[in-house]
Biopython code that builds the backbone (N, CA, C, O; Angstrom):
import numpy as np
from Bio.PDB.StructureBuilder import StructureBuilder

atoms = [
    (1, "MET", "N", (99.101, 103.791, 103.565)),
    (1, "MET", "CA", (98.036, 102.987, 102.953)),
    (1, "MET", "C", (97.054, 102.708, 104.185)),
    (1, "MET", "O", (97.418, 102.292, 105.285)),
    (2, "SER", "N", (95.768, 103.007, 103.810)),
    (2, "SER", "CA", (94.754, 102.579, 104.881)),
    (2, "SER", "C", (94.657, 101.101, 105.077)),
    (2, "SER", "O", (95.204, 100.301, 104.318)),
    (3, "ARG", "N", (93.941, 100.761, 106.121)),
    (3, "ARG", "CA", (93.848, 99.478, 106.472)),
    (3, "ARG", "C", (92.938, 98.682, 105.459)),
    (3, "ARG", "O", (93.145, 97.507, 105.158)),
    (4, "VAL", "N", (91.862, 99.487, 104.946)),
    (4, "VAL", "CA", (90.940, 98.887, 103.918)),
    (4, "VAL", "C", (91.924, 98.728, 102.614)),
    (4, "VAL", "O", (92.046, 97.624, 102.084)),
    (5, "GLY", "N", (92.545, 99.755, 102.175)),
    (5, "GLY", "CA", (93.284, 99.617, 100.948)),
    (5, "GLY", "C", (94.336, 98.653, 100.994)),
    (5, "GLY", "O", (94.518, 97.974, 99.984)),
    (6, "ARG", "N", (95.124, 98.462, 102.083)),
    (6, "ARG", "CA", (95.966, 97.383, 102.578)),
    (6, "ARG", "C", (95.404, 96.031, 102.180)),
    (6, "ARG", "O", (95.873, 95.314, 101.296)),
    (7, "ASP", "N", (94.347, 95.764, 102.933)),
    (7, "ASP", "CA", (93.562, 94.575, 102.871)),
    (7, "ASP", "C", (93.142, 94.179, 101.473)),
    (7, "ASP", "O", (93.411, 93.101, 100.943)),
    (8, "LEU", "N", (92.463, 95.157, 100.945)),
    (8, "LEU", "CA", (92.098, 95.086, 99.320)),
    (8, "LEU", "C", (93.101, 94.786, 98.321)),
    (8, "LEU", "O", (92.829, 94.195, 97.276)),
    (9, "ALA", "N", (94.534, 95.283, 98.708)),
    (9, "ALA", "CA", (95.363, 95.122, 97.695)),
    (9, "ALA", "C", (96.013, 93.655, 97.965)),
    (9, "ALA", "O", (96.368, 92.907, 97.055)),
    (10, "TRP", "N", (96.107, 93.378, 99.248)),
    (10, "TRP", "CA", (96.520, 91.859, 99.402)),
    (10, "TRP", "C", (95.523, 90.920, 99.004)),
    (10, "TRP", "O", (96.002, 89.833, 98.682)),
    (11, "ARG", "N", (94.420, 90.997, 98.937)),
    (11, "ARG", "CA", (93.362, 90.112, 98.564)),
    (11, "ARG", "C", (93.535, 90.086, 97.179)),
    (11, "ARG", "O", (93.721, 88.981, 96.670)),
    (12, "PHE", "N", (93.511, 91.168, 96.398)),
    (12, "PHE", "CA", (93.536, 91.253, 94.949)),
    (12, "PHE", "C", (94.787, 90.515, 94.545)),
    (12, "PHE", "O", (94.707, 89.779, 93.562)),
    (13, "PHE", "N", (95.936, 90.625, 95.188)),
    (13, "PHE", "CA", (97.258, 90.289, 94.948)),
    (13, "PHE", "C", (97.024, 88.737, 94.942)),
    (13, "PHE", "O", (97.302, 88.138, 93.903)),
    (14, "VAL", "N", (96.548, 88.054, 95.987)),
    (14, "VAL", "CA", (96.555, 86.634, 96.452)),
    (14, "VAL", "C", (95.569, 86.022, 95.392)),
    (14, "VAL", "O", (95.871, 84.982, 94.805)),
    (15, "ASP", "N", (94.196, 86.784, 95.115)),
    (15, "ASP", "CA", (93.499, 86.112, 94.209)),
    (15, "ASP", "C", (94.087, 85.969, 92.792)),
    (15, "ASP", "O", (93.761, 85.036, 92.058)),
    (16, "ASN", "N", (94.912, 86.867, 92.454)),
    (16, "ASN", "CA", (95.511, 87.070, 91.036)),
    (16, "ASN", "C", (96.915, 86.664, 90.899)),
    (16, "ASN", "O", (97.531, 86.938, 89.869)),
    (17, "TRP", "N", (97.488, 85.996, 91.918)),
    (17, "TRP", "CA", (98.879, 85.468, 91.988)),
    (17, "TRP", "C", (99.264, 84.872, 90.713)),
    (17, "TRP", "O", (100.233, 85.322, 90.102)),
    (18, "SER", "N", (98.624, 83.959, 90.295)),
    (18, "SER", "CA", (98.972, 83.330, 88.825)),
    (18, "SER", "C", (99.353, 84.331, 87.771)),
    (18, "SER", "O", (100.429, 84.270, 87.175)),
    (19, "LEU", "N", (98.370, 85.330, 87.539)),
    (19, "LEU", "CA", (98.633, 86.389, 86.660)),
    (19, "LEU", "C", (99.868, 87.272, 86.898)),
    (19, "LEU", "O", (100.659, 87.551, 85.997)),
    (20, "PHE", "N", (99.979, 87.670, 88.096)),
    (20, "PHE", "CA", (101.245, 88.424, 88.633)),
    (20, "PHE", "C", (102.582, 87.618, 88.202)),
    (20, "PHE", "O", (103.522, 88.024, 87.517)),
    (21, "ASN", "N", (102.398, 86.439, 88.768)),
    (21, "ASN", "CA", (103.713, 85.678, 88.629)),
    (21, "ASN", "C", (104.055, 85.484, 87.217)),
    (21, "ASN", "O", (105.199, 85.605, 86.779)),
    (22, "ASP", "N", (103.001, 85.170, 86.505)),
    (22, "ASP", "CA", (103.398, 84.701, 85.042)),
    (22, "ASP", "C", (103.908, 86.156, 84.259)),
    (22, "ASP", "O", (104.874, 86.161, 83.496)),
    (23, "ARG", "N", (103.219, 87.204, 84.526)),
    (23, "ARG", "CA", (103.377, 88.429, 83.764)),
    (23, "ARG", "C", (104.362, 89.153, 84.199)),
    (23, "ARG", "O", (104.960, 89.742, 83.299)),
    (24, "TYR", "N", (104.817, 89.353, 85.438)),
    (24, "TYR", "CA", (105.752, 90.076, 86.012)),
    (24, "TYR", "C", (107.022, 89.329, 86.711)),
    (24, "TYR", "O", (107.007, 89.087, 87.917)),
    (25, "LYS", "N", (107.836, 89.071, 86.090)),
    (25, "LYS", "CA", (109.071, 88.449, 86.602)),
    (25, "LYS", "C", (110.080, 89.457, 86.907)),
    (25, "LYS", "O", (110.139, 90.577, 86.399)),
    (26, "GLY", "N", (111.011, 88.877, 87.938)),
    (26, "GLY", "CA", (112.340, 89.809, 88.290)),
    (26, "GLY", "C", (111.797, 90.890, 89.174)),
    (26, "GLY", "O", (110.880, 90.719, 89.978)),
    (27, "TYR", "N", (112.369, 91.904, 88.985)),
    (27, "TYR", "CA", (112.426, 93.210, 89.887)),
    (27, "TYR", "C", (110.937, 93.663, 89.987)),
    (27, "TYR", "O", (110.506, 93.946, 91.104)),
    (28, "LEU", "N", (110.170, 93.746, 88.963)),
    (28, "LEU", "CA", (108.766, 94.249, 89.137)),
    (28, "LEU", "C", (108.090, 93.355, 89.959)),
    (28, "LEU", "O", (107.437, 93.940, 90.823)),
    (29, "LEU", "N", (108.014, 92.105, 89.996)),
    (29, "LEU", "CA", (107.458, 91.187, 91.003)),
    (29, "LEU", "C", (107.795, 91.515, 92.438)),
    (29, "LEU", "O", (106.981, 91.769, 93.325)),
    (30, "THR", "N", (109.142, 91.472, 92.543)),
    (30, "THR", "CA", (109.654, 91.700, 93.747)),
    (30, "THR", "C", (109.098, 93.120, 94.559)),
    (30, "THR", "O", (108.709, 93.135, 95.727)),
    (31, "ARG", "N", (109.157, 94.180, 93.730)),
    (31, "ARG", "CA", (108.576, 95.391, 94.149)),
    (31, "ARG", "C", (107.201, 95.165, 94.566)),
    (31, "ARG", "O", (106.827, 95.613, 95.650)),
    (32, "LEU", "N", (106.283, 94.408, 93.688)),
    (32, "LEU", "CA", (104.914, 94.182, 93.945)),
    (32, "LEU", "C", (104.728, 93.428, 95.429)),
    (32, "LEU", "O", (103.914, 93.798, 96.275)),
    (33, "VAL", "N", (105.560, 92.404, 95.561)),
    (33, "VAL", "CA", (105.503, 91.737, 96.845)),
    (33, "VAL", "C", (105.745, 92.483, 97.870)),
    (33, "VAL", "O", (104.990, 92.387, 98.837)),
    (34, "LYS", "N", (106.782, 93.342, 97.900)),
    (34, "LYS", "CA", (107.059, 94.339, 98.822)),
    (34, "LYS", "C", (105.902, 95.202, 99.198)),
    (34, "LYS", "O", (105.495, 95.340, 100.352)),
    (35, "PHE", "N", (105.419, 95.754, 98.175)),
    (35, "PHE", "CA", (104.217, 96.881, 98.435)),
    (35, "PHE", "C", (103.202, 96.295, 98.915)),
    (35, "PHE", "O", (102.657, 96.931, 99.817)),
    (36, "VAL", "N", (102.614, 95.054, 98.581)),
    (36, "VAL", "CA", (101.335, 94.544, 99.092)),
    (36, "VAL", "C", (101.533, 93.645, 100.424)),
    (36, "VAL", "O", (100.528, 93.143, 100.928)),
    (37, "ALA", "N", (102.708, 93.447, 100.962)),
    (37, "ALA", "CA", (102.855, 92.608, 101.884)),
    (37, "ALA", "C", (103.429, 93.293, 103.277)),
    (37, "ALA", "O", (103.098, 92.905, 104.397)),
    (38, "GLU", "N", (104.279, 94.302, 103.033)),
    (38, "GLU", "CA", (105.020, 94.909, 104.252)),
    (38, "GLU", "C", (104.092, 95.803, 105.078)),
    (38, "GLU", "O", (104.540, 96.094, 106.187)),
    (39, "ASN", "N", (103.002, 96.252, 104.792)),
    (39, "ASN", "CA", (102.196, 97.246, 105.286)),
    (39, "ASN", "C", (101.381, 96.852, 106.425)),
    (39, "ASN", "O", (100.729, 97.666, 107.080)),
    (40, "PHE", "N", (101.426, 95.290, 106.720)),
    (40, "PHE", "CA", (100.497, 94.732, 107.772)),
    (40, "PHE", "C", (101.285, 94.969, 109.014)),
    (40, "PHE", "O", (102.412, 95.457, 108.933)),
    (41, "ALA", "N", (100.720, 94.632, 110.226)),
    (41, "ALA", "CA", (101.231, 94.974, 111.624)),
    (41, "ALA", "C", (100.692, 93.978, 112.521)),
    (41, "ALA", "O", (100.356, 94.399, 113.628)),
    (42, "SER", "N", (100.540, 92.768, 112.284)),
    (42, "SER", "CA", (100.103, 91.726, 113.319)),
    (42, "SER", "C", (100.711, 90.464, 113.028)),
    (42, "SER", "O", (100.972, 90.227, 111.849)),
    (43, "GLU", "N", (101.004, 89.543, 113.983)),
    (43, "GLU", "CA", (101.489, 88.376, 113.827)),
    (43, "GLU", "C", (100.699, 87.619, 112.860)),
    (43, "GLU", "O", (101.253, 86.977, 111.968)),
    (44, "GLU", "N", (99.430, 87.665, 112.995)),
    (44, "GLU", "CA", (98.586, 86.843, 112.110)),
    (44, "GLU", "C", (98.690, 87.107, 110.447)),
    (44, "GLU", "O", (98.485, 86.323, 109.520)),
    (45, "SER", "N", (99.064, 88.423, 110.442)),
    (45, "SER", "CA", (99.337, 88.766, 108.945)),
    (45, "SER", "C", (100.579, 88.246, 108.481)),
    (45, "SER", "O", (100.750, 87.793, 107.349)),
    (46, "ALA", "N", (101.533, 88.325, 109.468)),
    (46, "ALA", "CA", (102.969, 87.777, 109.137)),
    (46, "ALA", "C", (102.861, 86.285, 108.705)),
    (46, "ALA", "O", (103.419, 85.770, 107.736)),
    (47, "LYS", "N", (102.034, 85.686, 109.612)),
    (47, "LYS", "CA", (101.943, 83.991, 109.343)),
    (47, "LYS", "C", (101.138, 83.920, 108.048)),
    (47, "LYS", "O", (101.477, 83.002, 107.303)),
    (48, "GLU", "N", (100.139, 84.704, 107.626)),
    (48, "GLU", "CA", (99.415, 84.536, 106.504)),
    (48, "GLU", "C", (100.377, 84.860, 105.218)),
    (48, "GLU", "O", (100.256, 84.240, 104.161)),
    (49, "VAL", "N", (101.162, 85.700, 105.381)),
    (49, "VAL", "CA", (102.072, 86.085, 104.290)),
    (49, "VAL", "C", (103.051, 84.812, 104.161)),
    (49, "VAL", "O", (103.287, 84.353, 103.043)),
    (50, "GLU", "N", (103.535, 84.333, 105.151)),
    (50, "GLU", "CA", (104.510, 83.200, 105.203)),
    (50, "GLU", "C", (104.003, 82.268, 104.531)),
    (50, "GLU", "O", (104.574, 81.800, 103.546)),
    (51, "GLU", "N", (102.777, 81.829, 104.989)),
    (51, "GLU", "CA", (101.952, 80.548, 104.445)),
    (51, "GLU", "C", (101.717, 80.765, 102.852)),
    (51, "GLU", "O", (101.940, 79.824, 102.091)),
    (52, "PHE", "N", (101.311, 81.891, 102.407)),
    (52, "PHE", "CA", (101.149, 82.099, 101.175)),
    (52, "PHE", "C", (102.164, 81.777, 100.319)),
    (52, "PHE", "O", (101.986, 81.015, 99.368)),
    (53, "PHE", "N", (103.235, 82.302, 100.577)),
    (53, "PHE", "CA", (104.583, 82.178, 99.778)),
    (53, "PHE", "C", (105.123, 80.869, 100.083)),
    (53, "PHE", "O", (106.046, 80.545, 99.335)),
    (54, "LYS", "N", (104.815, 80.054, 100.944)),
    (54, "LYS", "CA", (105.316, 78.834, 101.152)),
    (54, "LYS", "C", (104.711, 77.870, 100.091)),
    (54, "LYS", "O", (105.363, 76.961, 99.578)),
    (55, "THR", "N", (103.524, 78.120, 99.831)),
    (55, "THR", "CA", (102.732, 77.184, 98.879)),
    (55, "THR", "C", (102.551, 78.069, 97.362)),
    (55, "THR", "O", (101.700, 77.700, 96.552)),
    (56, "HIS", "N", (103.339, 79.123, 97.119)),
    (56, "HIS", "CA", (103.271, 79.698, 95.777)),
    (56, "HIS", "C", (105.011, 79.930, 95.206)),
    (56, "HIS", "O", (105.953, 80.257, 95.927)),
    (57, "ASP", "N", (105.043, 79.736, 94.177)),
    (57, "ASP", "CA", (106.398, 79.974, 93.549)),
    (57, "ASP", "C", (106.755, 81.384, 93.680)),
    (57, "ASP", "O", (106.124, 82.348, 93.244)),
    (58, "ILE", "N", (107.954, 81.377, 94.401)),
    (58, "ILE", "CA", (108.534, 82.938, 94.457)),
    (58, "ILE", "C", (109.961, 82.907, 94.199)),
    (58, "ILE", "O", (110.811, 83.376, 94.956)),
    (59, "SER", "N", (110.191, 82.300, 93.034)),
    (59, "SER", "CA", (111.654, 82.452, 92.599)),
    (59, "SER", "C", (112.091, 83.871, 92.359)),
    (59, "SER", "O", (111.511, 84.646, 91.597)),
    (60, "GLY", "N", (113.095, 84.130, 93.027)),
    (60, "GLY", "CA", (113.834, 85.536, 92.879)),
    (60, "GLY", "C", (113.261, 86.498, 93.780)),
    (60, "GLY", "O", (113.665, 87.661, 93.798)),
    (61, "THR", "N", (112.248, 86.038, 94.603)),
    (61, "THR", "CA", (111.710, 87.018, 95.693)),
    (61, "THR", "C", (111.731, 86.664, 96.899)),
    (61, "THR", "O", (111.090, 87.269, 97.758)),
    (62, "GLU", "N", (112.515, 85.565, 97.163)),
    (62, "GLU", "CA", (112.663, 84.900, 98.569)),
    (62, "GLU", "C", (113.033, 86.113, 99.558)),
    (62, "GLU", "O", (112.319, 86.343, 100.534)),
    (63, "ARG", "N", (114.126, 86.847, 99.283)),
    (63, "ARG", "CA", (114.513, 87.748, 100.135)),
    (63, "ARG", "C", (113.621, 88.802, 100.469)),
    (63, "ARG", "O", (113.543, 89.281, 101.600)),
    (64, "THR", "N", (112.891, 89.196, 99.408)),
    (64, "THR", "CA", (111.818, 90.289, 99.637)),
    (64, "THR", "C", (110.750, 89.710, 100.689)),
    (64, "THR", "O", (110.334, 90.352, 101.653)),
    (65, "VAL", "N", (110.371, 88.403, 100.359)),
    (65, "VAL", "CA", (109.347, 88.036, 101.174)),
    (65, "VAL", "C", (109.657, 87.881, 102.549)),
    (65, "VAL", "O", (108.808, 88.058, 103.423)),
    (66, "GLN", "N", (111.065, 87.496, 102.833)),
    (66, "GLN", "CA", (111.598, 87.322, 104.185)),
    (66, "GLN", "C", (111.728, 88.736, 104.854)),
    (66, "GLN", "O", (111.454, 88.863, 106.047)),
    (67, "GLN", "N", (112.141, 89.789, 104.102)),
    (67, "GLN", "CA", (112.008, 91.299, 104.591)),
    (67, "GLN", "C", (110.692, 91.785, 104.866)),
    (67, "GLN", "O", (110.460, 92.472, 105.861)),
    (68, "ALA", "N", (109.772, 91.443, 103.987)),
    (68, "ALA", "CA", (108.163, 91.902, 104.286)),
    (68, "ALA", "C", (107.819, 91.316, 105.580)),
    (68, "ALA", "O", (107.333, 92.070, 106.423)),
    (69, "VAL", "N", (108.014, 89.979, 105.885)),
    (69, "VAL", "CA", (107.536, 89.323, 106.967)),
    (69, "VAL", "C", (108.339, 89.930, 108.262)),
    (69, "VAL", "O", (107.723, 90.107, 109.313)),
    (70, "GLU", "N", (109.469, 90.183, 108.173)),
    (70, "GLU", "CA", (110.186, 90.854, 109.235)),
    (70, "GLU", "C", (109.588, 92.322, 109.614)),
    (70, "GLU", "O", (109.461, 92.813, 110.736)),
    (71, "THR", "N", (109.287, 92.827, 108.456)),
    (71, "THR", "CA", (108.841, 94.340, 108.674)),
    (71, "THR", "C", (107.388, 94.296, 109.367)),
    (71, "THR", "O", (107.048, 95.115, 110.221)),
    (72, "ILE", "N", (106.615, 93.310, 108.931)),
    (72, "ILE", "CA", (105.211, 93.007, 109.510)),
    (72, "ILE", "C", (105.480, 92.911, 110.945)),
    (72, "ILE", "O", (104.897, 93.686, 111.704)),
    (73, "ARG", "N", (106.384, 91.956, 111.441)),
    (73, "ARG", "CA", (106.630, 91.772, 112.808)),
    (73, "ARG", "C", (107.239, 92.860, 113.587)),
    (73, "ARG", "O", (107.157, 92.928, 114.813)),
    (74, "LEU", "N", (107.841, 93.695, 112.856)),
    (74, "LEU", "CA", (108.457, 94.922, 113.635)),
    (74, "LEU", "C", (107.240, 95.974, 113.693)),
    (74, "LEU", "O", (107.115, 96.742, 114.647)),
    (75, "ASN", "N", (106.506, 95.955, 112.788)),
    (75, "ASN", "CA", (105.254, 96.870, 112.899)),
    (75, "ASN", "C", (104.336, 96.344, 114.097)),
    (75, "ASN", "O", (103.842, 97.114, 114.921)),
    (76, "ALA", "N", (104.178, 95.133, 114.114)),
    (76, "ALA", "CA", (103.302, 94.519, 115.239)),
    (76, "ALA", "C", (104.118, 94.729, 116.585)),
    (76, "ALA", "O", (103.473, 94.979, 117.603)),
    (77, "ALA", "N", (105.249, 94.658, 116.632)),
    (77, "ALA", "CA", (105.926, 94.940, 117.877)),
    (77, "ALA", "C", (106.035, 96.207, 118.271)),
    (77, "ALA", "O", (106.109, 96.427, 119.480)),
    (78, "TRP", "N", (106.067, 97.337, 117.295)),
    (78, "TRP", "CA", (106.085, 98.592, 117.609)),
    (78, "TRP", "C", (104.404, 98.957, 118.145)),
    (78, "TRP", "O", (104.148, 99.549, 119.193)),
    (79, "LEU", "N", (103.595, 98.557, 117.366)),
    (79, "LEU", "CA", (102.127, 98.810, 117.967)),
    (79, "LEU", "C", (101.863, 98.243, 119.289)),
    (79, "LEU", "O", (101.111, 98.863, 120.041)),
    (80, "LYS", "N", (102.499, 96.908, 119.743)),
    (80, "LYS", "CA", (102.382, 96.543, 120.890)),
    (80, "LYS", "C", (102.872, 97.401, 122.019)),
    (80, "LYS", "O", (102.261, 97.651, 123.058)),
    (81, "ARG", "N", (103.967, 97.783, 121.692)),
    (81, "ARG", "CA", (105.049, 98.474, 122.528)),
    (81, "ARG", "C", (104.344, 99.864, 122.869)),
    (81, "ARG", "O", (104.035, 100.167, 124.021)),
    (82, "ASP", "N", (104.119, 100.676, 121.769)),
    (82, "ASP", "CA", (103.825, 102.161, 121.864)),
    (82, "ASP", "C", (102.358, 102.501, 121.709)),
    (82, "ASP", "O", (102.116, 103.706, 121.632)),
    (83, "THR", "N", (101.348, 101.679, 121.650)),
    (83, "THR", "CA", (100.084, 102.209, 121.285)),
    (83, "THR", "C", (99.594, 102.870, 122.583)),
    (83, "THR", "O", (98.958, 103.902, 122.371)),
    (84, "ASN", "N", (99.729, 102.540, 123.830)),
    (84, "ASN", "CA", (99.194, 103.080, 124.879)),
    (84, "ASN", "C", (99.898, 104.499, 125.009)),
    (84, "ASN", "O", (99.220, 105.514, 125.168)),
    (85, "ALA", "N", (101.221, 104.529, 124.939)),
    (85, "ALA", "CA", (101.929, 105.938, 125.052)),
    (85, "ALA", "C", (101.375, 106.933, 123.901)),
    (85, "ALA", "O", (101.423, 108.143, 124.127)),
    (86, "ILE", "N", (100.964, 106.563, 122.940)),
    (86, "ILE", "CA", (100.682, 107.342, 121.630)),
    (86, "ILE", "C", (99.170, 107.818, 121.978)),
    (86, "ILE", "O", (98.746, 108.943, 121.713)),
    (87, "LYS", "N", (98.449, 106.833, 122.587)),
    (87, "LYS", "CA", (97.022, 107.190, 123.076)),
    (87, "LYS", "C", (97.079, 108.171, 124.127)),
    (87, "LYS", "O", (96.375, 109.179, 124.074)),
    (88, "ASN", "N", (97.809, 107.961, 125.006)),
    (88, "ASN", "CA", (97.999, 108.840, 126.202)),
    (88, "ASN", "C", (98.333, 110.349, 125.524)),
    (88, "ASN", "O", (97.536, 111.281, 125.632)),
    (89, "TYR", "N", (99.437, 110.446, 124.911)),
    (89, "TYR", "CA", (99.971, 111.623, 124.420)),
    (89, "TYR", "C", (98.865, 112.407, 123.570)),
    (89, "TYR", "O", (98.678, 113.610, 123.757)),
    (90, "LEU", "N", (98.141, 111.671, 122.627)),
    (90, "LEU", "CA", (97.264, 112.321, 121.754)),
    (90, "LEU", "C", (95.978, 112.829, 122.746)),
    (90, "LEU", "O", (95.504, 113.960, 122.634)),
    (91, "THR", "N", (95.591, 112.054, 123.513)),
    (91, "THR", "CA", (94.335, 112.552, 124.365)),
    (91, "THR", "C", (94.760, 113.683, 125.460)),
    (91, "THR", "O", (93.920, 114.468, 125.900)),
    (92, "SER", "N", (96.038, 113.709, 125.841)),
    (92, "SER", "CA", (96.360, 114.902, 126.715)),
    (92, "SER", "C", (96.914, 116.028, 125.903)),
    (92, "SER", "O", (97.192, 117.011, 126.590)),
    (93, "ASN", "N", (97.139, 116.143, 124.662)),
    (93, "ASN", "CA", (97.683, 117.209, 124.039)),
    (93, "ASN", "C", (96.602, 117.811, 123.009)),
    (93, "ASN", "O", (96.883, 118.795, 122.325)),
]
sb = StructureBuilder()
sb.init_structure("model")
sb.init_model(0)
sb.init_chain("A")
sb.init_seg("    ")
for serial, (resi, resn, name, xyz) in enumerate(atoms, 1):
    if name == "N":
        sb.init_residue(resn, " ", resi, " ")
    sb.init_atom(name, np.array(xyz, "f"), 0.0, 1.0, " ", f" {name:<3s}", serial, name[0])
structure = sb.get_structure()
């Protein structure tokens, strides 16, 4: 997913949370949360996702939210650790 698509999907999800939460319970809501939240790669995004779900009902999706935030933080750590090595490799090959 591109950065633009990811950001648009997250914003749409946040703006329409009530609709999603009312309409899609259980497994489908869990999958939706996972899809829109876990593709970020910064600590700021992890905090934004955490804060959003602290103030919105996530009954049944708590574990998914925790996993998504963990994935975001892992993505951020990977970028921080490997960005320079990847840039160097791509410019030299």
